[in-house]
All heavy atoms as an XYZ file, in Angstrom:
688
protein
N      74.150    -26.239     70.608
C      75.188    -26.071     69.620
C      75.487    -24.582     69.447
O      74.597    -23.763     69.539
C      74.752    -26.619     68.273
C      74.813    -28.101     68.160
S      74.764    -28.545     66.441
C      73.785    -29.995     66.560
N      76.722    -24.304     69.179
C      77.063    -22.927     68.870
C      76.640    -22.638     67.440
O      76.773    -23.471     66.558
C      78.573    -22.668     69.047
O      79.284    -23.526     68.181
C      79.012    -22.881     70.479
N      76.129    -21.443     67.222
C      75.615    -21.113     65.895
C      76.741    -20.982     64.871
O      76.566    -21.322     63.716
C      74.812    -19.829     65.952
C      73.513    -20.028     66.697
C      72.697    -18.746     66.731
O      73.187    -17.670     66.442
N      71.443    -18.875     67.096
N      77.913    -20.489     65.296
C      78.997    -20.265     64.346
C      79.542    -21.576     63.781
O      79.829    -21.671     62.602
C      80.153    -19.501     65.002
C      79.777    -18.124     65.510
C      79.182    -18.160     66.911
O      79.496    -19.081     67.685
O      78.381    -17.280     67.221
N      79.720    -22.586     64.613
C      80.401    -23.796     64.170
C      79.516    -25.028     64.128
O      79.846    -25.990     63.468
C      81.578    -24.119     65.103
O      81.049    -24.390     66.406
C      82.569    -22.980     65.158
N      78.420    -25.031     64.877
C      77.593    -26.216     64.962
C      78.165    -27.264     65.898
O      77.640    -28.353     66.010
N      79.278    -26.953     66.599
C      79.878    -27.903     67.532
C      79.294    -27.679     68.919
O      79.384    -26.578     69.470
C      81.406    -27.731     67.556
C      82.098    -28.009     66.225
C      83.573    -27.674     66.317
C      81.913    -29.466     65.829
N      78.705    -28.707     69.528
C      77.966    -28.527     70.776
C      78.819    -28.209     72.005
O      78.321    -27.637     72.951
C      77.241    -29.857     70.962
C      78.044    -30.831     70.178
C      78.633    -30.067     69.037
N      80.086    -28.552     72.023
C      80.861    -28.412     73.246
C      81.710    -27.156     73.327
O      82.306    -26.885     74.363
C      81.770    -29.639     73.446
C      81.033    -30.953     73.602
C      82.020    -32.100     73.772
C      80.081    -30.919     74.783
N      81.801    -26.373     72.278
C      82.686    -25.217     72.295
C      82.328    -24.207     73.376
O      83.200    -23.596     73.972
C      82.736    -24.537     70.932
C      83.472    -25.319     69.850
C      83.499    -24.528     68.558
C      84.888    -25.664     70.279
N      81.075    -24.015     73.669
C      80.662    -23.050     74.684
C      80.406    -23.668     76.042
O      79.878    -23.017     76.934
N      80.818    -24.894     76.238
C      80.481    -25.644     77.446
C      80.942    -24.976     78.732
O      80.241    -24.981     79.728
C      81.082    -27.048     77.351
C      80.717    -28.029     78.444
C      79.213    -28.304     78.416
C      81.469    -29.326     78.253
N      82.117    -24.379     78.714
C      82.675    -23.833     79.947
C      82.541    -22.319     80.026
O      83.177    -21.683     80.856
C      84.145    -24.241     80.080
C      84.309    -25.732     80.101
C      84.837    -26.404     79.016
C      83.914    -26.470     81.201
C      84.980    -27.784     79.028
C      84.044    -27.845     81.221
C      84.580    -28.504     80.139
N      81.706    -21.725     79.197
C      81.569    -20.278     79.170
C      80.861    -19.723     80.404
O      81.149    -18.626     80.830
C      80.809    -19.823     77.921
C      81.631    -20.025     76.655
O      82.857    -20.225     76.763
O      81.037    -19.991     75.574
N      79.918    -20.456     80.965
C      79.161    -19.940     82.099
C      79.038    -21.012     83.178
O      79.075    -22.201     82.904
C      77.740    -19.519     81.687
O      77.064    -20.647     81.151
C      77.768    -18.409     80.649
N      78.900    -20.549     84.395
C      78.691    -21.459     85.523
C      77.203    -21.520     85.837
O      76.477    -20.546     85.632
C      79.466    -20.970     86.738
N      76.766    -22.648     86.336
C      75.376    -22.808     86.747
C      75.169    -22.070     88.066
O      75.875    -22.335     89.040
C      75.063    -24.298     86.910
C      73.624    -24.712     87.073
C      72.810    -24.338     85.843
C      73.533    -26.206     87.316
N      74.242    -21.119     88.126
C      74.020    -20.376     89.374
C      73.592    -21.299     90.516
O      73.004    -22.356     90.282
C      72.890    -19.403     89.015
C      72.819    -19.385     87.528
C      73.370    -20.694     87.051
N      73.880    -20.883     91.735
C      73.574    -21.685     92.929
C      72.105    -22.091     92.967
O      71.789    -23.250     93.227
C      73.943    -20.898     94.189
C      73.613    -21.606     95.486
C      74.498    -22.813     95.752
O      75.608    -22.886     95.205
O      74.065    -23.687     96.527
N      71.184    -21.167     92.715
C      69.759    -21.513     92.784
C      69.392    -22.572     91.742
O      68.558    -23.426     91.988
C      68.875    -20.277     92.649
C      68.853    -19.689     91.268
N      69.838    -18.845     90.801
C      67.976    -19.851     90.251
C      69.555    -18.504     89.557
N      68.444    -19.099     89.190
N      70.033    -22.540     90.586
C      69.767    -23.549     89.549
C      70.321    -24.902     89.968
O      69.704    -25.941     89.714
C      70.365    -23.113     88.218
N      71.494    -24.924     90.607
C      72.054    -26.197     91.087
C      71.140    -26.822     92.130
O      70.949    -28.031     92.159
C      73.443    -25.979     91.689
C      74.529    -25.781     90.660
C      75.909    -25.911     91.278
N      76.157    -25.045     92.404
C      76.670    -23.824     92.330
N      76.974    -23.310     91.158
N      76.883    -23.122     93.419
N      70.574    -26.014     92.995
C      69.706    -26.542     94.053
C      68.385    -27.086     93.504
O      67.713    -27.857     94.168
C      69.450    -25.484     95.117
C      70.693    -25.139     95.888
C      70.373    -24.263     97.084
N      71.549    -23.999     97.853
C      72.076    -24.820     98.755
N      71.504    -25.980     98.979
N      73.147    -24.492     99.438
N      68.006    -26.693     92.302
C      66.758    -27.158     91.706
C      66.940    -28.440     90.901
O      65.968    -29.031     90.461
C      66.171    -26.063     90.808
C      65.706    -24.852     91.586
C      65.248    -23.725     90.678
O      65.388    -23.787     89.465
N      64.696    -22.686     91.272
N      68.175    -28.877     90.703
C      68.439    -30.087     89.927
C      68.018    -31.323     90.725
O      68.260    -31.400     91.926
C      69.918    -30.201     89.580
C      70.396    -29.176     88.599
C      69.752    -29.355     87.241
O      69.636    -30.459     86.736
N      69.313    -28.257     86.658
N      67.412    -32.306     90.076
C      67.087    -33.555     90.765
C      68.370    -34.246     91.258
O      69.427    -34.141     90.630
C      66.412    -34.404     89.688
C      65.986    -33.442     88.641
C      66.953    -32.297     88.697
N      68.277    -34.943     92.360
C      69.422    -35.617     92.957
C      70.100    -36.561     91.974
O      71.326    -36.620     91.911
C      68.974    -36.391     94.211
O      68.357    -35.467     95.108
C      70.141    -37.047     94.909
N      69.325    -37.302     91.200
C      69.925    -38.235     90.242
C      70.711    -37.513     89.150
O      71.728    -38.021     88.675
C      68.863    -39.132     89.621
C      68.298    -40.199     90.557
C      67.198    -40.995     89.860
C      69.385    -41.122     91.063
N      70.271    -36.323     88.764
C      71.027    -35.544     87.775
C      72.379    -35.129     88.355
O      73.404    -35.196     87.677
C      70.251    -34.293     87.364
O      69.078    -34.647     86.694
N      72.374    -34.695     89.601
C      73.632    -34.311     90.251
C      74.541    -35.523     90.428
O      75.763    -35.426     90.259
C      73.350    -33.635     91.588
C      72.596    -32.308     91.498
C      72.249    -31.803     92.892
C      73.374    -31.278     90.713
N      73.959    -36.669     90.753
C      74.755    -37.894     90.889
C      75.382    -38.281     89.553
O      76.536    -38.710     89.502
C      73.882    -39.026     91.423
N      74.641    -38.112     88.479
C      75.147    -38.413     87.134
C      76.362    -37.542     86.815
O      77.383    -38.019     86.321
C      74.025    -38.203     86.120
C      74.414    -38.420     84.686
C      74.611    -39.705     84.190
C      74.587    -37.344     83.827
C      74.960    -39.906     82.862
C      74.933    -37.544     82.505
C      75.120    -38.818     82.032
O      75.469    -39.018     80.725
N      76.270    -36.260     87.116
C      77.396    -35.350     86.893
C      78.562    -35.738     87.795
O      79.717    -35.778     87.357
C      76.962    -33.891     87.137
C      75.978    -33.465     86.060
C      78.174    -32.960     87.182
C      75.304    -32.147     86.323
N      78.267    -36.053     89.051
C      79.319    -36.458     89.980
C      80.042    -37.711     89.526
O      81.269    -37.818     89.664
N      79.310    -38.660     88.970
C      79.940    -39.879     88.442
C      80.934    -39.545     87.334
O      82.014    -40.127     87.255
C      78.886    -40.853     87.917
C      78.153    -41.583     89.021
O      78.595    -41.530     90.178
O      77.125    -42.222     88.703
N      80.561    -38.593     86.481
C      81.457    -38.191     85.402
C      82.727    -37.540     85.933
O      83.836    -37.828     85.464
N      82.584    -36.681     86.918
C      83.748    -36.030     87.531
C      84.629    -37.072     88.203
O      85.857    -37.071     88.041
C      83.297    -34.952     88.540
C      84.474    -34.423     89.347
C      82.579    -33.816     87.824
N      84.015    -37.991     88.945
C      84.761    -39.040     89.641
C      85.530    -39.902     88.637
O      86.696    -40.254     88.862
C      83.784    -39.885     90.459
C      84.452    -40.850     91.408
C      85.062    -40.398     92.567
C      84.455    -42.212     91.147
C      85.675    -41.283     93.445
C      85.061    -43.104     92.009
C      85.661    -42.632     93.161
O      86.260    -43.510     94.012
N      84.896    -40.232     87.505
C      85.582    -41.039     86.494
C      86.774    -40.291     85.906
O      87.834    -40.878     85.684
C      84.633    -41.464     85.376
C      85.342    -42.340     84.355
C      84.437    -42.935     83.301
O      83.205    -42.875     83.440
O      84.987    -43.455     82.323
N      86.620    -38.992     85.650
C      87.748    -38.219     85.131
C      88.906    -38.187     86.123
O      90.077    -38.304     85.732
C      87.312    -36.791     84.803
C      86.462    -36.634     83.547
C      85.963    -35.206     83.420
C      87.235    -37.040     82.312
N      88.608    -38.046     87.407
C      89.662    -38.061     88.423
C      90.341    -39.426     88.484
O      91.564    -39.520     88.626
C      89.084    -37.681     89.789
C      88.635    -36.230     89.921
C      87.877    -36.025     91.226
C      89.809    -35.281     89.816
N      89.550    -40.487     88.361
C      90.119    -41.838     88.359
C      91.011    -42.039     87.140
O      92.098    -42.622     87.245
C      89.002    -42.882     88.390
N      90.588    -41.559     85.990
C      91.405    -41.681     84.778
C      92.728    -40.943     84.948
O      93.785    -41.446     84.568
C      90.656    -41.129     83.561
C      89.544    -42.037     83.084
C      88.849    -41.434     81.898
N      87.807    -42.328     81.416
C      87.371    -42.331     80.169
N      87.879    -41.518     79.273
N      86.420    -43.160     79.809
N      92.661    -39.747     85.510
C      93.887    -38.980     85.739
C      94.823    -39.740     86.678
O      96.013    -39.857     86.424
C      93.562    -37.613     86.321
C      94.785    -36.780     86.623
C      94.436    -35.434     87.216
O      93.291    -35.022     87.238
N      95.435    -34.737     87.711
N      94.265    -40.285     87.757
C      95.058    -41.041     88.723
C      95.736    -42.242     88.061
O      96.931    -42.484     88.263
C      94.168    -41.502     89.878
C      94.853    -42.390     90.842
N      95.743    -41.923     91.786
C      94.802    -43.734     91.014
C      96.210    -42.940     92.481
N      95.647    -44.048     92.033
N      94.984    -42.979     87.277
C      95.526    -44.171     86.611
C      96.619    -43.783     85.618
O      97.667    -44.427     85.551
C      94.392    -44.974     85.933
C      94.930    -46.047     85.016
C      93.497    -45.598     86.999
N      96.410    -42.714     84.875
C      97.432    -42.267     83.922
C      98.715    -41.844     84.639
O      99.817    -42.080     84.147
C      96.905    -41.112     83.076
C      95.936    -41.499     81.975
C      95.340    -40.251     81.334
C      96.603    -42.371     80.933
N      98.567    -41.242     85.809
C      99.735    -40.811     86.576
C     100.545    -41.993     87.106
O     101.704    -41.827     87.471
C      99.314    -39.902     87.720
C      98.844    -38.540     87.245
C      98.221    -37.696     88.333
O      97.993    -38.214     89.451
O      97.932    -36.520     88.055
N      99.942    -43.176     87.128
C     100.642    -44.372     87.589
C     101.591    -44.922     86.526
O     102.381    -45.809     86.797
C      99.648    -45.458     88.022
C      98.691    -45.023     89.104
C      99.404    -44.555     90.355
O     100.251    -45.256     90.887
N      99.069    -43.365     90.811
N     101.494    -44.430     85.291
C     102.455    -44.764     84.267
C     102.068    -45.825     83.256
O     102.827    -46.092     82.356
N     100.929    -46.427     83.359
C     100.529    -47.440     82.378
C     100.128    -46.761     81.078
O      99.564    -45.674     81.085
C      99.365    -48.270     82.907
O      98.979    -49.216     81.949
N     100.423    -47.415     79.961
C     100.016    -46.838     78.686
C      99.206    -47.804     77.822
O      98.938    -47.524     76.674
C     101.232    -46.326     77.907
C     102.212    -47.427     77.580
O     102.011    -48.569     77.959
N     103.276    -47.089     76.886
N      98.830    -48.936     78.369
C      97.998    -49.884     77.624
C      96.535    -49.562     77.921
O      96.090    -49.623     79.063
C      98.335    -51.313     78.020
C      99.754    -51.686     77.625
C     100.044    -53.123     77.907
C     101.471    -53.426     77.450
N     101.817    -54.810     77.671
N      95.802    -49.242     76.874
C      94.440    -48.757     77.027
C      93.546    -49.773     77.737
O      92.758    -49.407     78.617
C      93.839    -48.353     75.659
C      92.380    -47.966     75.799
C      94.636    -47.209     75.067
N      93.648    -51.034     77.395
C      92.800    -52.052     78.038
C      93.068    -52.110     79.538
O      92.139    -52.214     80.344
C      93.026    -53.416     77.398
N      94.343    -52.030     79.927
C      94.690    -52.060     81.349
C      94.192    -50.801     82.049
O      93.680    -50.865     83.176
C      96.203    -52.197     81.525
N      94.332    -49.657     81.393
C      93.819    -48.401     81.953
C      92.325    -48.508     82.201
O      91.825    -48.155     83.271
C      94.099    -47.236     81.000
C      95.544    -46.824     80.782
C      95.645    -45.816     79.649
C      96.140    -46.258     82.049
N      91.617    -49.014     81.208
C      90.162    -49.135     81.308
C      89.759    -50.053     82.463
O      88.879    -49.709     83.260
C      89.585    -49.640     79.985
C      88.110    -49.843     80.031
N      87.225    -48.799     80.064
C      87.366    -50.978     80.067
C      85.995    -49.276     80.128
N      86.052    -50.595     80.117
N      90.408    -51.199     82.566
C      90.079    -52.139     83.653
C      90.300    -51.505     85.023
O      89.485    -51.678     85.933
C      90.908    -53.414     83.520
C      90.385    -54.396     82.487
C      91.053    -55.761     82.597
N      92.507    -55.670     82.429
C      93.139    -55.711     81.252
N      92.436    -55.839     80.136
N      94.447    -55.645     81.189
N      91.396    -50.781     85.182
C      91.679    -50.156     86.476
C      90.665    -49.072     86.812
O      90.206    -48.969     87.948
C      93.098    -49.596     86.484
C      94.141    -50.715     86.502
C      95.546    -50.199     86.505
N      95.810    -49.462     87.739
C      96.834    -48.638     87.889
N      97.685    -48.452     86.900
N      97.010    -47.997     89.017
N      90.289    -48.271     85.816
C      89.308    -47.209     86.061
C      87.941    -47.807     86.380
O      87.259    -47.354     87.300
C      89.235    -46.230     84.867
C      88.043    -45.288     84.995
C      90.532    -45.440     84.766
N      87.548    -48.836     85.652
C      86.263    -49.489     85.928
C      86.252    -50.050     87.350
O      85.271    -49.896     88.084
C      85.955    -50.591     84.889
C      84.796    -51.466     85.331
C      85.647    -49.961     83.542
N      87.344    -50.666     87.766
C      87.415    -51.212     89.121
C      87.282    -50.108     90.176
O      86.672    -50.309     91.221
C      88.733    -51.962     89.317
N      87.832    -48.944     89.882
C      87.776    -47.830     90.833
C      86.430    -47.126     90.855
O      86.049    -46.556     91.881
C      88.855    -46.792     90.479
C      90.264    -47.269     90.667
S      91.467    -46.087     90.012
C      91.218    -44.702     91.105
N      85.713    -47.147     89.735
C      84.494    -46.340     89.634
C      83.200    -47.139     89.691
O      82.128    -46.541     89.718
C      84.505    -45.500     88.337
O      84.604    -46.367     87.211
C      85.661    -44.521     88.333
N      83.298    -48.454     89.731
C      82.073    -49.249     89.805
C      81.338    -48.952     91.111
O      81.918    -48.445     92.063
C      82.361    -50.730     89.623
C      83.262    -51.319     90.676
C      83.676    -52.755     90.422
N      82.531    -53.576     90.141
C      82.476    -54.492     89.177
N      83.523    -54.733     88.442
N      81.397    -55.196     88.980
N      80.071    -49.240     91.158
C      79.222    -48.875     92.292
C      79.767    -49.396     93.615
O      79.746    -48.684     94.625
C      77.797    -49.379     92.063
N      80.268    -50.622     93.629
C      80.769    -51.208     94.878
C      81.969    -50.422     95.408
O      82.067    -50.176     96.614
C      81.166    -52.672     94.668
C      80.015    -53.588     94.286
C      79.723    -53.614     92.785
O      80.354    -52.882     92.014
O      78.821    -54.382     92.396
N      82.868    -50.024     94.526
C      84.045    -49.252     94.947
C      83.637    -47.867     95.437
O      84.182    -47.362     96.430
C      85.042    -49.146     93.799
N      82.678    -47.253     94.769
C      82.203    -45.940     95.207
C      81.508    -46.035     96.562
O      81.643    -45.141     97.406
C      81.266    -45.326     94.168
C      81.995    -44.854     92.932
C      81.098    -44.026     92.039
O      80.321    -43.197     92.513
N      81.194    -44.240     90.743
N      80.768    -47.114     96.795
C      80.101    -47.288     98.088
C      81.125    -47.433     99.210
O      80.949    -46.866    100.298
C      79.171    -48.503     98.048
N      82.197    -48.183     98.962
C      83.258    -48.319     99.968
C      83.931    -46.981    100.249
O      84.188    -46.638    101.409
C      84.299    -49.341     99.513
C      83.867    -50.798     99.516
C      84.928    -51.676     98.869
C      83.583    -51.268    100.941
N      84.205    -46.211     99.199
C      84.823    -44.894     99.368
C      83.897    -43.957    100.139
O      84.331    -43.246    101.053
C      85.186    -44.305     98.015
N      82.619    -43.979     99.801
C      81.653    -43.125    100.491
C      81.537    -43.511    101.960
O      81.497    -42.643    102.840
C      80.287    -43.211     99.811
N      81.512    -44.797    102.243
C      81.416    -45.253    103.634
C      82.635    -44.806    104.439
O      82.526    -44.534    105.637
C      81.270    -46.771    103.680
N      83.783    -44.706    103.783
C      84.997    -44.287    104.477
C      84.992    -42.792    104.786
O      85.511    -42.375    105.824
C      86.230    -44.643    103.643
N      84.398    -41.969    103.918
C      84.458    -40.523    104.147
C      83.215    -39.937    104.801
O      83.288    -38.885    105.425
C      84.757    -39.753    102.849
C      83.618    -39.883    101.849
C      86.081    -40.164    102.259
C      83.732    -38.925    100.670
N      82.073    -40.601    104.700
C      80.834    -40.037    105.244
C      80.894    -39.720    106.742
O      80.359    -38.691    107.155
C      79.635    -40.941    104.941
C      79.085    -40.798    103.533
C      77.999    -41.829    103.276
C      78.541    -39.402    103.301
N      81.536    -40.535    107.567
C      81.577    -40.194    108.990
C      82.255    -38.845    109.269
O      81.953    -38.196    110.267
C      82.371    -41.338    109.618
C      82.158    -42.485    108.698
C      82.100    -41.866    107.323
N      83.119    -38.401    108.392
C      83.805    -37.126    108.584
C      83.059    -35.930    108.034
O      83.488    -34.797    108.216
N      81.933    -36.165    107.359
C      81.147    -35.073    106.790
C      80.025    -34.688    107.741
O      79.535    -35.505    108.508
C      80.556    -35.491    105.444
C      81.545    -35.877    104.361
C      80.802    -36.329    103.110
C      82.487    -34.736    104.036
N      79.631    -33.431    107.676
C      78.541    -32.982    108.531
C      77.562    -32.140    107.732
O      77.868    -31.676    106.640
C      79.089    -32.168    109.707
O      79.757    -31.019    109.216
N      76.401    -31.926    108.290
C      75.404    -31.062    107.683
C      75.022    -31.472    106.287
O      74.843    -32.648    105.979
N      74.921    -30.481    105.413
C      74.491    -30.703    104.035
C      75.468    -31.597    103.281
O      75.074    -32.364    102.409
C      74.357    -29.358    103.330
C      73.655    -29.426    102.006
C      73.426    -28.037    101.428
O      72.768    -27.226    102.080
O      73.925    -27.809    100.318
N      76.751    -31.533    103.601
C      77.754    -32.348    102.908
C      77.549    -33.836    103.154
O      77.863    -34.652    102.306
C      79.165    -31.961    103.337
C      79.534    -30.580    102.863
O      79.174    -30.192    101.769
N      80.229    -29.842    103.690
N      77.048    -34.213    104.302
C      76.863    -35.617    104.618
C      75.489    -36.151    104.316
O      75.246    -37.354    104.381
N      74.566    -35.292    103.916
C      73.186    -35.724    103.733
C      72.970    -36.565    102.481
O      71.999    -37.304    102.398
C      72.238    -34.518    103.694
O      72.509    -33.724    102.547
N      73.862    -36.503    101.497
C      73.670    -37.231    100.265
C      73.862    -38.727    100.394
O      73.392    -39.494     99.565
N      74.546    -39.187    101.419
C      74.826    -40.600    101.552
C      73.945    -41.335    102.532
O      74.284    -42.403    102.996
N      72.790    -40.806    102.811
C      71.912    -41.401    103.812
C      71.438    -42.796    103.444
O      71.118    -43.595    104.308
C      70.704    -40.507    104.059
C      71.079    -39.204    104.726
C      69.885    -38.273    104.821
O      68.840    -38.518    104.223
N      70.044    -37.198    105.569
N      71.406    -43.137    102.157
C      70.893    -44.449    101.741
C      71.968    -45.521    101.750
O      71.691    -46.656    101.451
C      70.266    -44.327    100.355
C      69.009    -43.487    100.337
C      68.371    -43.488     98.977
N      69.241    -42.959     97.958
C      69.279    -41.691     97.568
N      68.485    -40.821     98.133
N      70.097    -41.301     96.631
N      73.220    -45.160    102.033
C      74.291    -46.152    102.026
C      74.206    -47.042    103.258
O      73.781    -46.630    104.315
C      75.667    -45.456    102.017
C      76.004    -44.691    100.744
C      77.321    -43.975    100.926
C      76.060    -45.616     99.558
N      74.702    -48.255    103.079
C      74.839    -49.126    104.238
C      73.779    -50.071    104.423
O      72.811    -50.443    104.379
């Protein structure tokens, strides 16, 4: 929390996590963050499609971000990745 306001998110984007700190994070922690980023991108995509009914938006985002959909997306892009970029998906399939 910030001391001035007591609001926990105000300083969220003030600093970047250094490379050495990112490399020390457990894989599941990085996956958790990646899921959040992926969901935000899916929400943006769905909103750009023009729907404004919240229930419909939610259903579409859930369909795009559920584990099965992510596995299909990963299987489609993993063959094009090499080295460190492709090493995260070794358990798929």
